C-alpha positions as CSV (number, residue, x, y, z in Angstrom):
1,M,0.1,0.1,0.1
2,L,2.9,2.3,0.7
3,P,4.3,2.3,-2.8
4,K,0.8,3.3,-4.2
5,Y,0.7,6.4,-2.0
6,L,4.4,7.2,-2.8
7,A,3.7,7.1,-6.5
8,G,0.7,9.1,-6.2
9,I,2.4,11.7,-4.2
10,L,5.1,11.7,-6.7
11,A,2.9,12.0,-9.7
12,A,1.1,14.9,-8.2
13,A,4.3,16.6,-7.2
14,L,5.6,16.2,-10.8
15,F,2.6,17.3,-12.4
16,I,2.5,20.5,-10.3
17,A,6.1,21.3,-10.8
18,F,5.5,20.8,-14.7
19,V,2.5,23.4,-15.0
20,A,3.6,25.8,-12.2
21,P,6.2,27.6,-14.1
22,V,4.0,28.1,-17.2
23,V,1.4,29.5,-15.3
24,V,3.5,31.8,-13.4
25,K,5.5,33.1,-16.4
26,L,2.5,33.8,-18.6
27,K,0.5,35.4,-15.5
28,D,-2.8,34.5,-17.2
29,V,-5.8,34.2,-14.8
30,A,-7.9,31.9,-17.1
31,L,-5.0,29.4,-17.6
32,G,-4.4,29.7,-13.8
33,V,-8.0,28.6,-13.2
34,V,-7.9,25.7,-15.6
35,V,-4.7,24.4,-14.1
36,L,-6.4,24.7,-10.8
37,I,-9.2,22.9,-11.8
38,G,-7.2,20.2,-13.4
39,V,-5.0,19.7,-10.3
40,A,-8.1,19.5,-8.2
41,M,-9.5,16.8,-10.5
42,M,-6.2,15.0,-10.4
43,L,-6.0,15.1,-6.6
44,T,-9.6,14.0,-6.2
45,D,-9.0,10.9,-8.4
46,L,-5.8,10.0,-6.7
47,W,-7.7,10.3,-3.4
48,Q,-10.5,8.1,-4.6
49,S,-8.2,5.6,-6.0
50,L,-6.1,5.5,-2.7
51,R,-9.3,4.9,-0.7
52,S,-10.5,2.0,-2.9
53,R,-9.9,-1.4,-1.8
54,Q,-8.9,-2.8,-5.0
55,D,-5.1,-3.2,-5.7
C-alpha cells in the first residue's frame, strides 16, 4: 500500500512542478483557473483511488 501512496504523491508533485512555471510566467488568470481545476480533479481522483480497496 505504501508504494501506491508514494507513487501518487510523486505523480502529483511532478505534475504541479511541470505546469507551475508556465502559469507563473504567463500570468494569465484563465490559464491559472484551468490548471487549478485540473489539479483539483487529479487530486480528487488520486484520493478516490487510494481509498478504494482494489489493488
